[in-house]
C-alpha positions in Angstrom: 0.2 0.3 0.0 1.4 3.6 -1.0 0.3 6.3 0.8 1.5 9.9 0.0 -0.1 12.1 2.8 -1.1 14.1 0.1 -5.1 14.4 1.8 -3.7 15.5 5.4 -4.5 18.9 7.0 -5.4 18.7 10.4 -8.3 16.8 12.7 -8.3 18.3 16.1 -9.8 16.9 19.1 -10.8 18.6 21.7 -11.5 15.9 25.2 -12.8 15.9 28.7 -12.4 13.3 31.3 -15.6 13.8 34.0 -15.1 12.5 37.3 -18.5 12.7 39.6 -17.3 14.0 43.3 -17.1 10.5 44.8 -15.7 8.5 42.0 -18.9 6.7 41.5 -19.4 7.9 37.9 -17.5 9.1 35.0 -18.0 10.2 32.0 -15.3 10.6 28.4 -16.6 13.3 26.4 -14.8 14.7 23.0 -15.3 16.1 20.0 -13.7 16.5 16.5 -13.0 19.0 14.3 -11.4 19.8 11.4 -8.0 22.2 11.1 -7.0 23.6 14.5 -9.1 24.8 17.5 -8.8 28.3 18.8 -10.4 30.1 21.5 -13.9 30.7 20.0 -14.2 26.7 18.9 -12.9 25.7 22.8 -15.7 27.8 24.0 -18.0 26.1 21.9 -16.9 22.6 23.6 -17.2 24.2 27.0 -20.7 25.5 26.6 -21.4 22.0 25.3 -19.9 20.4 28.0 -21.4 22.7 30.1 -25.5 21.0 28.6 -24.2 17.1 29.7 -24.3 18.8 33.7 -27.1 21.1 33.6 -27.3 23.1 37.0 -23.9 21.4 38.2 -20.5 23.6 39.0 -18.0 22.4 37.1 -14.3 21.9 37.8 -11.9 22.1 35.0 -8.4 21.0 34.8 -6.5 22.8 32.4 -3.2 22.7 30.6 -0.9 26.0 29.5 -2.5 25.8 25.3 -2.6 29.0 23.7 -6.2 29.0 23.4 -7.2 28.3 26.9 -5.0 31.4 27.8 -6.5 33.8 25.4 -8.2 37.1 26.4 -11.3 35.7 24.7 -11.3 32.8 26.8 -10.3 34.6 29.7 -13.4 36.9 29.3 -15.3 33.8 28.6 -14.1 31.9 32.1 -14.8 35.4 33.9 -18.9 35.1 32.8 -18.8 31.3 33.5 -18.0 31.6 36.6 -21.4 30.6 38.2 -20.9 27.0 37.1 -16.9 26.9 36.4 -14.0 27.0 38.2 -10.5 26.3 36.2 -7.4 24.7 38.0 -4.3 25.1 35.8 -1.7 22.9 35.1 2.0 23.9 34.8 2.8 25.1 31.1 4.1 22.0 29.9 3.4 18.7 32.1 1.3 15.8 29.8 2.1 13.8 33.1 -0.1 15.5 35.5 -3.6 15.8 32.5 -5.6 12.5 32.8 -6.9 13.0 29.1 -3.1 13.0 27.6 -3.5 8.9 28.7 -6.8 8.8 26.7 -4.7 9.8 23.7 -1.5 7.6 24.8 -4.2 4.5 24.9 -6.4 4.9 21.5 -3.1 5.6 19.8 -1.7 3.0 21.0 -4.8 0.1 20.4 -7.4 2.2 17.3 -4.7 4.3 16.1 -1.9 1.9 16.1 -0.7 1.0 12.6 -3.2 2.9 11.1 -2.6 4.3 7.4 -6.0 6.0 6.4 -6.5 7.4 2.9 -7.4 10.9 4.4 -7.9 12.8 7.6 -11.6 12.2 7.9 -11.2 8.7 7.9 -9.8 8.7 11.6 -12.8 9.9 12.8 -14.1 5.8 12.8 -10.9 4.7 14.9 -11.4 7.5 16.8 -15.0 7.0 17.6 -14.4 3.3 18.9 -11.1 4.3 21.2 -13.5 7.2 23.2 -16.5 4.4 23.2 -13.7 1.6 24.8 -12.7 4.3 27.1 -16.4 5.1 28.0 -16.8 1.8 28.6 -14.3 0.9 30.9 -14.8 2.7 34.0 -11.8 1.7 35.2 -9.8 2.9 32.7 -11.1 6.4 32.8 -9.8 6.4 37.1 -6.5 4.6 36.0 -5.5 7.9 33.9 -7.0 10.2 37.1 -4.5 8.3 39.3 -1.6 8.1 36.8 -1.8 12.5 36.7 -1.2 11.8 40.5 -5.3 12.9 41.2 -7.8 11.4 43.6 -11.3 11.6 44.4 
């Protein structure tokens, strides 16, 4: 099989691991989009996340991605304080981010040795990987523990 890579652009993924305060329930959310995430796309992701938790307060643990710290994002987060608290990770600390463990896990299973014809062909395997993570609640908890976090 020959792969030229001529059709590749970028497929970006936003993901969130959500845990109930007592650890009895966990969920994994993700969204894909062609191109890159910017602050406006991330705000749309946060709004979608909020719809999954109506009336609940969310504590968001976030890394130092540029879109997380832009002026537009800071203004949005200031208005969202009634339902959202942000705790920031150090600038570059993937080992402290449980979501990074999702990427490694899916890359090692569903995306391993995959050579799709174009970038959009990744969506199916990505969905399958996230579905597997969702089904195995112990997996999400192990990602949290690996990052040194607990309930």
